[in-house]
N, C-alpha and C positions, 0 to 999 in steps of 0.2 A: 132317423132311426137310432135305436139305442146300440151303442158299441158292444159287441160280443154278447149281446144278450142271450142267444141261444147256447152259449157256453156256460152259463151260470148254473149251478146244481138246481134241479127241480125234482119234486116228487110226482108231479102230474106229466102226462104225455106231452110232448112237443106236437103242437097242431101245425099241419102243413096244408097249404093250398097250392095246387098245380094249375096255373092258367095255361091251358093247352090252345094254342092258335091253330087255325086251319093251316093244313099243309105241313104239319109237325110230322116226325117219323114215330111210328110205333115203338121202335127201338129205343128212342130217347125217353119216351114216357115210361116204358117197362124198365129201363135202367134205372130210373129215378124212384119208381114205386116199389118194385120188388125187393131191393135192399131194405126198405123200412118195414115191409111184411115180414122179411126173414129175420130182422133184428128183433121184432117183437116175438117171433116163434124161438129164436135162440135164447132170450131173456126170460121168456115164459110170463111175459107181462105186456101190456100196452104201452110201451114207451114213445110210440109215434102214432098219430092219427093223421089221416089225409083225406083230401077231397078233391076232385077234379072240376075246376070252374072253366067257363068259356066267356069270351067277350059279352055274348047275348043270352047265355044260358042254355042255348041249343047244342045238340050233339055236334062234336067236331069232326070234319072230314080229315082223315090222316092221308099221308103219302101213299099208302099201300091200298087205299079204297075203302077201308073200314071206317066206320063212325064211332067215336068214343063218346059214351054218354057223358053229360055234365050234370052236376048237382046244383047248378045255378050259375048266374052272371058273375062277372068280377067282383061287384060290391058285395056278395055274399062271403068275400075273403077277409072282410074287415074282422079284426078280432084273432086272426090267426097268428101264430109265432113267425111263420116263415111262409113267404109266397115265393113260388119258383115259376118263372116265366119260361115256357117251352115253345120255342118257335123252330121253323124248318125253312121252307121255301117261300117264295112270293111275298116276301116282306113288305114290299111297297103297297100291296093289296091288303095284307093282313094286319099290318101295324097302322090302323087307320088313325086319324086325328081325335076321333072320339075316344078310342082306346088309350092312346097316349095321355089324353087329358085325365082319364080316369086312373091311369097308373101313377101319374104325378099326384092325384089327390089322395090316393089310398097309401102309397109308399111311407109317407112320414108317420103313418099310425101303426106300423108294424115294426117288430123287432129286427127283421131281416128280409132281404129281397134278394134272390139269386136268379141266374140265368142258365139254361140248359140249351145245347145245341146252339141255334141262332138267337136264343133268348137275350144274350147280353148286347146284341145289336139293337133289339126293341127297347131294353133298358137304357142304353145310350141314346136313342132317339127321344125318349122321354126326359132325358137330362138327369137320370138316375145315378150315372157314373160321373157325373161332373164333379171334380175335386178328388177323385179316386184315381189310383193307378189300377188298370185292369189290362188283362190280355184276353183276347178271344181268337178262335181259329180262322 
């Protein structure tokens, strides 16, 4: 990953992919997406773009019982500036070996990877936090 790449000046929008895993909280998703929407509104331009992806491209069942549509599987996140891993409960079931392998493969090609809610735990399982100091709740 490129050190601090998302903090360098850019004229184009910062592209974000949110990998939302089953059993994530709708609050965690909304708390990440809505500030980007509001920033675009406040700036009067598109400073941020985003899309929701899931492990397999299917809608994601959230803890509240709603399904969140996905624009595609994780591999469609290649080329974005920032990948945010959003996870919640049942990590042993949702952080599967195939998902961990995909995260390991895609992460070095991105400028930045972040975790929301239990997302850092998934990142740690994928080895993405090895060599870094990190805190999680």
